[in-house]
C-alpha positions as CSV (number, residue, x, y, z in Angstrom):
1,M,24.3,61.8,162.0
2,S,22.1,62.6,165.0
3,T,22.6,64.6,168.1
4,M,22.0,63.3,171.4
5,S,21.8,65.0,174.8
6,L,23.3,62.9,177.4
7,R,23.3,63.3,181.1
8,L,26.1,61.6,183.0
9,P,27.2,61.9,186.5
10,D,30.2,64.3,186.9
11,S,32.5,61.3,187.8
12,L,31.6,59.2,185.0
13,H,32.1,62.1,182.6
14,A,35.4,62.9,184.1
15,T,36.5,59.4,183.8
16,A,35.3,59.2,180.1
17,R,37.2,62.5,179.4
18,D,40.4,61.2,180.9
19,L,40.2,57.8,179.0
20,A,39.4,59.6,175.8
21,R,42.4,61.9,176.1
22,K,44.6,58.7,176.6
23,E,43.2,57.2,173.5
24,H,43.7,60.7,171.7
25,A,40.1,60.8,171.0
26,S,37.4,63.4,171.6
27,V,34.7,62.4,174.3
28,N,32.2,62.3,171.5
29,Q,34.3,59.7,169.6
30,F,34.9,57.8,172.7
31,V,31.1,57.7,173.7
32,A,30.2,56.8,170.2
33,T,32.7,54.0,170.1
34,A,31.5,52.6,173.6
35,V,27.8,52.6,172.4
36,A,28.9,50.7,169.1
37,E,30.8,48.1,171.3
38,K,27.7,47.7,173.4
39,V,25.3,47.4,170.6
40,S,27.7,44.9,168.9
41,A,27.9,42.8,171.9
42,L,24.2,42.7,172.4
43,M,23.5,41.9,168.8
44,T,26.0,39.1,169.0
45,E,24.3,37.7,172.0
46,D,20.9,37.6,170.2
47,Y,22.5,36.0,167.2
48,L,24.2,33.3,169.2
49,M,21.1,32.6,171.3
50,A,19.0,32.3,167.9
51,R,21.7,29.9,166.4
52,A,21.8,27.9,169.7
53,K,18.0,27.3,169.4
54,R,18.5,25.9,166.0
55,G,21.1,23.3,167.4
56,N,20.6,19.7,167.9
57,R,22.4,17.9,170.7
58,N,22.0,14.5,169.0
59,E,23.5,15.7,165.8
60,F,26.3,17.4,167.6
61,R,27.2,14.2,169.4
62,K,27.1,12.2,166.1
63,I,29.6,14.8,164.8
64,L,31.8,14.5,168.0
65,A,31.7,10.8,167.7
66,K,33.7,11.1,164.4
67,V,36.6,12.9,166.0
68,P,39.4,10.4,166.8
69,D,40.5,9.9,170.5
70,V,44.1,10.7,170.3
71,E,46.5,12.7,172.2
72,P,47.4,16.1,170.6
73,D,50.7,16.5,169.0
74,E,53.4,17.8,171.3
75,Q,53.3,21.2,169.6
76,D,49.6,21.5,170.3
77,R,50.0,20.9,174.2
78,F,50.1,23.7,176.6
C-alpha cells in the first residue's frame, strides 16, 4: 500500500469528513473508495469506446431485423 499526500480545499475536506462519518468510514477509506469509483468509471468508458470501434452498424441492423415487430406483453409495459 502506498501513502499519498493530498491537498484539498478546506471546504472539500470538511464535506468529505462529514460524508465519511455518515458512511461510518474513515476519511482515508472514503477518499480511497471515491478514487476507485472514478478509476472504474474512466476504465469502463475506455473499454466501451474500444468495443464501439469494433462495432459494425450494418451487422447490427441485420440482427435487429430478426426481432419480431410485436407489441410487448401486458406485464412488460410501463
